[in-house]
C-alpha positions in Angstrom: 145.7 86.5 -81.1 147.9 89.6 -81.5 151.4 90.2 -80.3 150.0 93.2 -78.4 147.8 90.9 -76.3 150.7 88.6 -75.6 152.9 91.5 -74.3 150.1 93.1 -72.4 149.3 89.9 -70.6 152.9 89.4 -69.5 153.6 92.9 -68.4 150.4 93.8 -66.8 150.5 91.1 -64.1 154.2 91.7 -63.4 153.8 95.4 -63.1 150.8 95.2 -60.8 152.6 92.7 -58.6 155.7 94.9 -58.3 153.6 97.8 -57.3 152.0 95.9 -54.4 155.0 93.8 -53.4 155.0 90.0 -53.4 151.3 88.9 -53.8 151.8 85.9 -51.5 152.8 88.0 -48.6 150.2 88.1 -45.8 151.0 91.7 -45.2 150.4 92.7 -48.8 147.5 94.9 -49.9 144.0 93.6 -49.3 141.9 92.1 -52.1 139.7 94.5 -53.9 136.0 94.7 -53.1 133.5 94.4 -55.9 132.9 98.2 -55.6 136.6 98.9 -55.9 136.9 96.6 -59.0 134.0 98.4 -60.8 131.5 96.8 -63.1 130.5 96.6 -66.7 127.0 98.0 -67.2 125.1 98.9 -70.4 128.1 99.1 -72.6 130.3 101.0 -70.1 132.8 100.2 -67.4 131.8 102.1 -64.3 133.9 102.6 -61.1 132.1 104.7 -58.6 134.9 104.4 -56.0 137.5 105.9 -58.4 134.9 108.2 -60.0 135.3 107.4 -63.7 133.6 105.4 -66.5 134.7 104.1 -69.9 132.3 103.8 -72.7 132.5 100.4 -74.3 131.4 101.1 -77.9 134.7 100.8 -79.8 136.3 98.7 -77.0 134.9 95.3 -75.8 135.9 93.2 -72.8 138.1 90.2 -73.7 136.5 86.8 -73.1 137.9 84.6 -70.4 139.1 82.2 -73.0 140.9 84.8 -74.9 142.5 86.2 -71.8 143.7 82.7 -70.7 145.1 82.0 -74.2 146.9 85.3 -74.4 148.4 84.9 -70.9 149.6 81.4 -71.8 151.2 82.7 -75.0 152.8 85.7 -73.1 154.4 83.4 -70.6 155.9 81.2 -73.4 157.0 84.0 -75.8 157.5 87.1 -73.7 158.0 86.4 -70.1 158.6 82.7 -69.1 158.8 83.7 -65.4 155.2 85.0 -65.2 153.1 82.5 -63.3 149.6 84.0 -62.9 147.6 87.0 -63.8 147.2 89.9 -61.4 144.2 89.9 -59.1 144.3 93.7 -59.3 143.6 93.8 -63.0 140.0 94.9 -63.1 139.4 95.3 -66.9 141.0 94.1 -70.1 139.4 95.3 -73.3 140.3 95.2 -77.0 139.2 96.7 -80.3 138.7 95.3 -83.8 142.2 96.5 -84.8 143.8 94.1 -82.3 144.9 96.8 -79.8 144.1 96.3 -76.1 143.9 98.2 -72.8 144.5 96.6 -69.4 143.4 98.5 -66.3 144.7 97.7 -62.8 143.8 99.1 -59.4 146.1 98.5 -56.5 145.5 99.7 -52.9 148.4 101.9 -51.7 149.4 101.9 -48.0 149.3 105.3 -46.4 153.0 105.3 -45.8 153.9 104.4 -49.5 155.4 106.9 -51.8 152.9 109.1 -53.5 155.1 110.9 -56.0 153.9 110.0 -59.5 157.3 110.6 -61.1 158.9 108.2 -58.7 156.2 105.6 -59.3 156.5 106.0 -63.0 160.3 105.6 -63.0 159.8 102.3 -61.0 157.2 101.1 -63.5 159.5 101.9 -66.4 162.3 99.8 -65.0 160.0 96.9 -64.6 158.8 97.3 -68.2 162.3 97.3 -69.6 163.3 94.3 -67.5 160.2 92.5 -68.5 161.0 92.9 -72.2 164.6 91.7 -71.8 164.1 89.1 -74.6 163.1 91.8 -77.1 165.4 93.5 -79.6 165.5 97.2 -80.6 164.1 98.2 -77.2 163.6 101.8 -76.5 161.7 103.9 -74.0 160.5 107.5 -73.8 158.2 109.8 -71.9 154.6 109.3 -73.0 153.6 112.3 -75.2 149.8 111.7 -74.9 148.6 111.4 -71.3 145.1 110.5 -70.4 144.7 112.9 -67.5 143.7 116.6 -67.2 144.3 119.4 -64.8 142.2 117.8 -62.1 143.5 114.3 -62.8 147.3 114.3 -63.3 148.9 111.2 -64.9 152.5 110.1 -65.4 153.5 107.7 -68.1 156.1 106.3 -70.5 156.1 104.5 -73.8 158.1 101.4 -74.7 158.9 100.2 -78.3 160.4 96.8 -78.9 160.6 94.0 -81.5 159.6 90.6 -80.4 159.9 87.6 -82.7 160.3 89.9 -85.6 157.2 92.0 -84.9 157.0 95.5 -83.5 155.3 96.2 -80.2 154.5 99.7 -78.8 153.1 100.0 -75.3 152.1 103.0 -73.1 151.9 102.6 -69.4 150.1 105.5 -67.6 149.4 105.8 -63.9 147.6 108.0 -61.4 146.6 108.0 -57.8 142.9 108.2 -56.9 141.5 107.9 -53.4 144.4 105.8 -52.2 144.6 103.5 -55.2 147.3 103.3 -57.8 145.3 103.2 -61.1 147.3 102.0 -64.1 146.3 101.9 -67.8 148.4 99.8 -70.1 147.6 100.4 -73.8 149.2 98.3 -76.5 149.5 98.6 -80.2 151.7 97.7 -83.1 153.2 101.1 -84.0 153.5 104.6 -82.6 150.6 105.8 -84.7 148.5 102.8 -83.8 149.1 103.4 -80.1 148.4 107.1 -80.3 145.1 106.4 -82.1 144.2 103.9 -79.3 145.0 106.5 -76.6 142.9 109.2 -78.3 140.0 106.7 -78.5 140.4 105.8 -74.8 140.6 109.4 -73.7 137.5 110.2 -75.7 135.6 107.4 -74.0 137.0 108.1 -70.5 134.8 110.3 -68.4 135.5 111.5 -64.8 132.4 111.7 -62.7 133.9 113.9 -60.0 137.3 115.5 -59.1 139.9 113.3 -57.4 140.1 113.3 -53.6 
C-alpha cells in the first residue's frame, strides 16, 4: 500500500464532503444515480451524463479490499478525523507504479458559486488543512491541467512530507452539466505526478462539448 493511496483516501472524501456541505444534512445534494456515477465497461470508465470516458489500460480500478485498507490507513496516519469515504467518489484507479487517481462527482445547486477559481481556492484551503500533520508542506498552481478550450479546468498541486516520505498531489476540478467533477491524482514526486497526469490526459476522451 503506497503513501499516495493513504493520502488520496483521506483527502478525497474530505474534499468532496466540503464541496457538498455536511453529508448528513437532509437538505444536502441528492445521491447520484447510476447514470450519473458512470460505469466501467470493456476496459473503460464511461460517463454519458458528463460526456467523457477514461481508457483503463494503464490504470485499473482498485479492489474494494484495497480501498478499505487504504482508507483505514489514511485515517490512522494522515487524517484521524476522517470517518467515512465519500458517496460521491465514483472511481478510484491505480497503476503499477503505485500512483492513483480518484474521481468525484458532486451535484451543484443552481444558486451555488460557479466560478472555478473560487472553487479551486476553497479546495486548496481544504487540502492544506487536511495535511496539517505533514512537514515541508507547499502548494502551487497546477502547471498541467487536464482540460482544453472546450473543457476548462482549475487546479493546484500540493507537496508534503508524511512520515518521512514525499507526497505530491494534484487536485483538478471542472463544472459539467451542473456537477462539480474533481480529479485527485497522487504520486511520489513532481515528475511522477506529471507523468501520471500526462497518462490520464492521454486516456481521457470527451464525447461532446460541455453544456
